[in-house]
N, C-alpha and C positions, 0 to 999 in steps of 0.2 A: 396093742401088745403083740410083740412078734419076736424076731430073732434077736433084736437088741436087748429085750428083757431077759431071754434065755441066756444070752452071753453074760449079762451082768448077774444073773442068778448063779451061773456056774463060777463066775469070778468070785463072789461073795463066799460060795461053799469052799473053794479052793483055798482062799485066804483063811477062813474058819478052820480048815484042816491043818493049814500051816500053824496057825497060832495055837490050835490044841496040842499039835506035836511039839512045838517049841515049849510051851507051858509044861507039857509032861515031861519033857527031857530035862527042863531046868527046876523042876519042882515048883513052878509058879502057878498056883491054883487059880489065881485071877485070870491070868491069860489063857489057860486051859478052858476055863469056863467061858469067856468070851468067844474062844474059838468054837466051842459047841453051840453056844447061842447064835453066832454068825451062820453056822451050818443050818440049824433049825430054822432061821429066819429066810434063808435061802430055798430050803425045802417048802415052806409056807408059800412064798411068793410064787414058786414054780408049780405048786399045785393050783393056785389061784389063776396063774396064766393058762394051764391046761383046762380048767373049768370053762374060763371064758372062750377060749378057742374051740371047744367042743360046743358050747351054746351057740357061737357063730356058725359053726358047721351045721347045726340042726336048723337054726334060722333060715340058712341059705338052702337047705334042702326042701323047706316049705315055699321058698320063693318061686322055685322052678315050676 
């Protein structure tokens, strides 16, 4: 997990924001909900990536 995952997460979040805005502007509740869900998914994945990165850093600290 690295930069590629971070970029994918940011793209998912951006798409979610766009869908939410489009849904809100057009009164399409389904699209708005899907946009919010995409954003939530991106946040969860990014949090997981951060935890894994922190664990790897701790592991590397003890190797030295």
